[in-house]
Structure formats: structure tokens, C-alpha cells
N, C-alpha and C positions, 0 to 999 in steps of 0.2 A: 504494500500500500504506500503510495507516494503521499508525503505530507509536507506542507509548508506552514510555518507559523508567522502570523503578522500581529505585531503589537502596535496599537495606535495611541499616540500621545496627542490629546486635543489641546489646541492653543487658541488664544484670542486673535493673534495677528501672525499670519504665516511667515512673512518675509523675515522679520527680526528673529522669530523662533528658528527658522531654517538656518539663518546665519549662526545662531548660538550652537545648534547641533553640528554644523560643519566644523566649528571650532572644537567642540567636545570630541567628535568622532575622527577628526583629522582628514575628512574627505567630503567632496560634494555628494549629493544624493546619487544613488545608483540610477534612479529615474525620477522624473517629476510627473506624477499621475495627472494632476490638474494644476491650475494656477495657485490653488490653495492646499495642495497635498504633495509632499515630498517623501520619498521612500529610500531607505538605505538597506542593503543586504549586509547584515552583520556577520553572517557565516552562511554556508550553503543552506538554503531553505529556511533561513531565519531572518525576518525582516522587521525593521523599525519604521513606522509610519508617523509623520508629523502632519496633522491635518487641522485646518482652521475650522473650529466649531466652538465659538466663543462661550456659548451657554454651558459647555461641558469642560472648559479649560481648567487646568490646575488640579485635577483629581487623579491623575494617572500615577501608577506605581509599577515599576519594572525593575528586575534585578538580572544582571547578566554576569555569568561566571566566565572568567578568563584565566589563562595560565600565565599571563604577562602583566599582572596588575601594576607592579611598580613602573614598568616601562610605559604603560598607558597613562598612568598618573603624571609622570614626568613630561610626556608629550603634550597632554592636555594643559598642564601648567604652562608650558612653553607657548601655548596658543592663548593664554590668558583665562583659562577655565580652572577654577579651584573648587574642591569639594566643600560641602557644608559640614560634614562630619565623617568620622571614621569609627567603626565599631569592630571590636575584636571578640571572637567567639571561642568557646572551648573547642578543642580539636584542630586548632591551627588555621582557622578561617577568618579572613578580614572582609569587611564590607565598607566601601566608601560610597557616600551618598552625595549626589549632585542634585541641584534643583534648577530646572529651566526657568526662564523669565516669568512663566505663569505659575510656577510652584510644583509642576509635575516632578516626581521623584525618580531619578535614574540611579539605581544601585549598581555598583561594580564590585563583584566578589571574587575571591580566589584564595588559594592556600597561601599562608604566610611563608616567606622564604625560610628554609631550614637553616638553623645556625650551625 
């Protein structure tokens, strides 16, 4: 069974939100579906959609697990994007939380580097 996953973050104003996500993710959208909807393929068959739907903006929550958390954080910082907070969990897992201009939460999780 083929499966693709699309996660949608609703925003008030597409263009500034798209620009913020470009800086967070380090790339332009994979494609622009409409003038108010941009789509990034984060990994094969896993998509992040930023869509202008003002009445639903700011309530999204998504967490992405990566094996290169530190490198991603350094690159995002170099593009002017800093996380809101960092959480460390038992079992050696870290979650770094970003908030887009509308307040949607984008979590970045992964294993802590082994000492």
C-alpha cells in the first residue's frame, strides 16, 4: 500500500509565513499548490503544507524526528531562526520547539549525541 503523509500548518498570511518556513527548512517549497499554499517534501512521502486559512491559524502542532538535530539547529540559527524552547526526555531524546509567526508549533526531535 502506497502512503503519503501531508501535515498542514494554517497561517493568516501566506507570503510572510512561507518566507519564515524557507528560513526554518533551508529550502524553497518543493511546489506551490496555489497562491496561498506552499508544500515542502521533508522526506520521501512526507510533506509539510503551509496554507493561508486565517480562521484556523496558530493551532497547529507537529513534531519531526531527525538524526541530525544539532546540524539542523545550527543551520536554522544561521538563517536567523531560533527555537522557543528545548526539552530533554528520559532515554536520551531532545525536543526543540519552534513557533511560526502565527504560533503554530514545529517540534524537532532526535537522540541526544552520545558522550
